[in-house]
C-alpha positions in Angstrom: 101.0 112.8 81.9 101.0 116.6 81.6 97.4 116.1 82.6 98.1 113.7 85.7 100.7 115.7 87.0 98.6 118.6 86.9 96.0 116.9 88.4 98.1 115.9 91.6 99.5 119.0 92.5 95.9 119.9 92.2 95.9 117.1 94.7 98.1 118.5 97.2 96.5 121.4 97.9 92.6 120.1 97.9 93.7 117.4 100.5 94.9 120.2 102.4 91.6 122.1 102.4 89.6 119.4 103.3 91.7 118.4 106.2 90.9 121.8 107.3 87.5 122.3 106.2 86.4 119.3 107.5 88.0 120.2 110.4 86.4 123.4 111.1 82.9 122.3 109.3 80.8 122.6 111.9 82.1 126.7 112.2 81.4 126.7 108.4 84.9 128.4 107.4 84.2 130.8 104.5 86.5 130.4 101.7 89.2 133.3 102.9 89.4 131.1 105.6 90.8 128.4 103.6 92.7 130.1 101.6 94.6 131.3 104.4 95.1 128.2 105.8 96.6 126.6 103.3 98.9 129.5 101.9 96.6 130.4 98.7 94.7 133.4 97.6 91.1 133.0 97.4 90.6 133.1 93.4 94.1 130.9 93.4 91.8 128.4 95.6 88.8 128.2 94.3 90.3 127.4 90.8 92.4 125.0 92.0 89.5 123.3 93.7 86.8 123.8 91.0 89.3 122.2 88.6 89.9 119.2 90.5 86.8 118.4 91.8 84.9 120.0 89.5 82.3 122.0 92.4 82.9 124.8 94.8 84.6 124.2 98.4 81.5 125.1 100.0 79.9 122.4 97.5 82.4 120.2 98.7 81.9 120.8 102.4 78.9 119.4 102.0 79.7 115.9 101.2 82.3 115.8 104.2 79.5 115.5 106.2 78.0 112.1 108.1 74.5 113.4 107.5 74.8 113.3 103.7 76.7 110.0 103.9 73.9 108.6 106.4 71.5 110.0 103.2 73.1 107.9 100.6 73.3 105.0 102.5 69.6 104.9 102.3 68.6 106.6 99.3 70.7 103.1 97.6 68.9 99.6 99.1 70.9 96.4 98.7 68.1 95.4 95.9 69.2 98.8 93.8 68.8 96.9 90.2 72.0 98.8 90.1 74.4 97.6 92.9 72.4 93.9 91.8 73.6 94.3 87.5 76.9 95.5 88.3 77.0 98.5 86.3 78.4 101.5 86.7 76.3 103.6 85.0 78.5 106.1 82.7 81.5 106.5 85.0 85.1 105.8 83.9 85.7 103.1 85.4 82.2 101.3 83.9 83.8 102.4 80.7 87.5 100.5 81.8 85.2 97.2 82.2 86.8 95.7 85.1 87.3 92.3 85.2 88.7 90.5 88.7 91.1 87.3 88.1 91.7 84.8 91.0 95.5 83.5 90.9 96.5 80.3 90.6 95.8 77.8 94.1 100.1 77.1 92.9 100.5 81.1 92.6 99.4 81.4 96.1 101.0 78.4 97.2 104.4 79.6 96.2 103.7 83.2 97.2 104.5 84.1 93.0 107.0 81.8 92.4 107.3 82.2 88.5 105.8 85.4 88.4 107.3 88.3 86.9 106.1 91.7 87.9 106.8 94.8 86.3 106.0 97.8 89.0 106.5 101.9 88.8 106.3 104.9 90.9 103.3 107.6 89.6 102.0 111.0 90.3 97.8 110.2 90.6 94.9 112.4 91.2 95.1 111.2 94.8 98.3 111.4 95.3 101.7 109.5 94.3 100.8 105.5 93.8 102.9 102.4 93.2 100.7 100.1 90.6 101.9 96.6 89.4 101.7 94.0 86.6 102.0 90.6 86.1 101.5 88.7 82.1 98.1 88.2 84.0 96.5 91.5 85.1 97.3 94.5 87.2 97.9 92.8 91.1 98.9 96.2 93.1 97.4 99.7 93.0 98.6 101.4 96.5 98.6 105.1 97.2 101.8 107.3 99.1 101.3 109.7 101.1 105.4 111.0 99.4 107.5 109.9 97.2 109.9 109.2 100.1 107.6 106.3 100.9 108.3 104.4 98.2 110.7 101.8 99.3 107.8 101.1 101.9 105.6 100.3 99.5 107.8 98.0 97.2 108.8 96.1 101.0 104.7 95.2 101.5 104.4 93.9 97.8 107.9 91.6 97.7 105.7 90.4 101.5 102.5 90.3 99.4 104.4 88.4 97.1 107.7 87.2 98.6 109.0 84.8 95.3 108.1 86.5 92.4 110.6 88.6 90.2 110.0 92.1 90.9 111.6 94.8 87.7 110.9 98.3 87.9 109.4 99.5 84.6 108.0 102.5 84.9 106.9 102.9 80.4 104.6 99.9 81.2 103.2 100.7 83.8 102.5 104.8 83.1 100.6 103.3 80.3 98.2 101.4 81.9 97.9 104.0 84.8 96.8 106.7 81.9 94.0 104.1 81.0 92.9 104.3 84.8 93.1 108.1 85.2 93.5 110.3 81.8 90.1 110.5 80.2 89.7 109.5 77.0 88.0 107.2 74.5 86.8 104.4 76.3 89.3 101.3 75.4 87.2 97.9 75.0 89.6 95.6 76.2 88.9 94.7 79.9 91.2 96.1 82.2 92.1 92.3 84.4 92.4 92.5 87.9 94.7 89.8 89.3 93.1 89.3 93.1 95.3 87.4 95.2 93.2 86.2 98.6 91.3 83.5 99.8 87.8 82.8 98.5 86.0 85.0 101.2 87.7 87.7 100.1 87.5 87.4 96.6 83.7 87.2 97.1 84.2 90.5 98.7 86.6 92.1 96.5 83.9 91.0 93.2 81.1 92.1 95.2 83.1 96.0 95.9 82.9 96.0 91.6 79.2 96.2 91.4 78.8 99.2 93.7 78.0 102.0 91.1 80.0 105.4 91.3 78.8 108.2 93.7 76.6 105.5 95.6 77.8 104.2 98.9 77.5 101.0 100.5 78.2 100.1 104.2 80.0 96.7 106.1 76.4 95.6 106.7 75.0 95.7 102.7 78.0 94.3 101.4 77.4 90.7 103.9 73.8 91.0 102.9 74.7 91.8 99.1 76.8 88.5 99.5 74.3 86.6 101.2 76.5 86.2 104.1 74.5 89.1 106.4 75.8 87.1 109.7 79.7 88.1 107.9 79.8 92.3 109.0 83.5 92.1 110.5 84.7 89.7 108.2 83.3 91.3 105.6 85.4 94.5 106.8 89.0 92.5 107.4 88.2 91.6 103.5 88.3 95.4 102.6 91.2 96.1 104.6 93.0 93.4 102.9 92.3 94.6 99.5 95.5 95.7 97.5 94.2 97.5 94.5 92.3 100.6 95.7 90.9 102.8 93.1 89.9 100.1 90.8 88.5 98.1 93.3 86.6 100.1 95.4 86.9 99.8 98.8 86.6 103.5 99.2 82.9 102.9 98.5 81.8 101.4 101.8 81.6 103.1 105.3 80.7 103.3 108.7 76.5 102.6 108.9 76.8 105.5 111.2 77.6 107.8 108.3 81.6 107.7 109.7 84.2 107.6 106.6 87.2 107.9 108.2 88.3 103.9 107.8 90.9 103.8 104.8 94.1 101.3 104.2 95.3 104.8 102.5 94.5 107.4 104.1 90.9 109.2 105.7 90.9 112.4 103.7 92.5 110.2 100.3 88.9 108.4 101.0 86.5 111.4 101.6 88.2 113.1 98.3 87.6 110.1 96.4 83.5 109.3 97.9 83.2 113.6 97.4 84.5 113.9 93.9 82.3 110.7 92.8 79.2 112.2 94.5 79.8 115.3 93.4 80.4 114.6 89.8 77.5 111.9 89.1 74.5 113.7 91.4 75.8 117.4 91.0 71.6 118.6 91.5 71.8 117.8 95.4 74.4 120.8 95.1 74.4 123.8 96.8 75.8 127.1 95.7 
C-alpha cells in the first residue's frame, strides 16, 4: 500500500507537469521551466517524474504530440495479429487475465436488485479511485480528482445500480486494487469484470480488451474490428459509457487526427496512461 500511496503522490505532481508541458510544448520548456511552474526543484522533479513514468519529462513530451499519436495509429493496423488474438504482450493487464462477463438480463432489468456491491475509495497510480466489487466480479473502477468527490462517485454508481445493496468495504477493495496496480507475481486466477450494458456496448468493450498495451486505435478502427465499419459514432458513445476505467482500456482509443482530449476521467489522466504505456513498451523510440 505504501508503494501505491507514493505512486499517487507522484502522479499528482506529474499531472501538473504534464499540463504545463502540453500547454507550452511548442516552446519546448526546459526542466527548469517545468520545475518552477509546479514548485519543485529540478532535481526533485526529475526524480519524481522518472520514478513514476520511467522516462524523463523531455522524453515524456514526445508522447503528448499529435504526430506521435498519429504514427502509432498508422503503425498498428486492424489486421495486427496481436490485436486480433487479444493478447497484450508482457503487460501487467495481460498477466491479470482480465475476463469480461455481462450481467444477466434479470440483473440489468432490475437495476441490480438482489446484488451486493462492496466499494472503497483508494489512492492509485492515476489519482484517487472508486473501486466496486460483486460476487461475480469487479463492476466499477472510476477515477476521482480528489477525495472530496467521493459522494459524486458514489451517486453515479447508485444511478448505475439503483436497486443494489451498496456496502463500503475498504479491505476487500484494497486487495483487488493491489492486484491491479501493485507489481508482483502474476495471479493465475482470472480477474472477472461484471459489465452492465447493451449487447452492442459489450461488443465494443470486449474489442477494447484486445488492444495491446502501448498501442492506440481510432474509433473507426474499433468499428472495423467488430465488423461494423459504419458505427463509428455508436462506438464512441459505447466507449464513453464504459464504467470500468483502465482495465477496459478505453484510454487507448483516440481520434484519427491524433487528438487525445476525449476521456470520461479527464484528458490529463488519459495522456498519462497512454504515455506511460508507450514509454514502458517501446523505449527504443525515445530520445534522450
